C-alpha positions as CSV (number, residue, x, y, z in Angstrom):
1,M,0.0,0.0,0.0
2,T,1.3,3.5,-0.9
3,A,1.4,6.1,1.8
4,V,-0.4,9.4,1.2
5,Q,2.1,12.2,0.7
6,P,1.3,15.8,1.8
7,L,0.7,18.3,-1.0
8,N,2.5,21.6,-0.8
9,R,1.4,24.2,-3.3
10,T,2.5,27.8,-3.9
11,L,0.2,30.7,-3.4
12,D,0.0,31.1,-7.2
13,Q,-1.2,27.5,-7.5
14,E,-3.7,27.9,-4.7
15,L,-5.2,31.0,-6.4
16,L,-5.4,29.3,-9.7
17,A,-7.2,26.3,-8.1
18,L,-9.7,28.8,-6.5
19,M,-10.4,30.4,-9.9
20,R,-10.9,27.0,-11.5
21,C,-13.3,26.1,-8.7
22,A,-11.0,23.2,-7.8
23,S,-10.6,24.5,-4.3
24,L,-13.1,25.7,-1.7
25,E,-10.7,26.7,1.0
26,C,-9.7,30.4,1.6
27,P,-5.9,30.7,1.5
28,V,-6.1,33.4,4.2
29,C,-8.3,32.0,6.9
30,G,-9.0,28.4,5.8
31,E,-12.8,28.8,5.8
32,F,-15.0,27.9,2.9
33,V,-15.3,30.4,0.0
34,L,-18.3,31.3,-2.1
35,H,-18.0,31.1,-5.9
36,R,-20.4,33.5,-7.7
37,H,-20.3,34.7,-11.3
38,G,-16.6,34.2,-11.7
39,D,-15.8,35.8,-8.4
40,V,-14.5,34.1,-5.3
41,E,-15.3,35.6,-1.8
42,C,-14.7,34.5,1.7
43,P,-17.5,35.6,4.0
44,E,-15.4,35.0,7.1
45,C,-12.3,37.2,6.4
46,G,-13.3,39.3,3.4
47,F,-10.7,37.8,1.0
48,A,-11.9,38.2,-2.6
49,L,-10.7,37.2,-6.1
50,R,-12.4,39.2,-8.9
51,G,-12.3,37.4,-12.2
52,G,-13.4,38.1,-15.7
53,E,-12.0,37.9,-19.2
54,K,-11.5,41.6,-19.6
55,A,-10.7,42.5,-16.0
56,G,-8.1,39.8,-15.5
57,L,-7.3,38.6,-12.0
58,Q,-7.6,41.2,-9.2
59,L,-6.9,40.3,-5.6
60,G,-8.7,42.0,-2.7
61,L,-8.4,41.6,1.1
62,Q,-10.1,43.8,3.7
63,A,-8.9,43.7,7.3
64,G,-11.7,43.4,9.8
């Protein structure tokens, strides 16, 4: 039987996984994020990824 190895990803890889809807975990606080109309938002800490073909990738984080 093969042992499960931990997966270490870079922040860039985590953000791309979020935008592909392959991840549901906030990279800031670890809570679940909401995917809505190409945007990713964390209701717990306020972290946000704003996506769109013309807008590109914009990061937002609001301290609470």
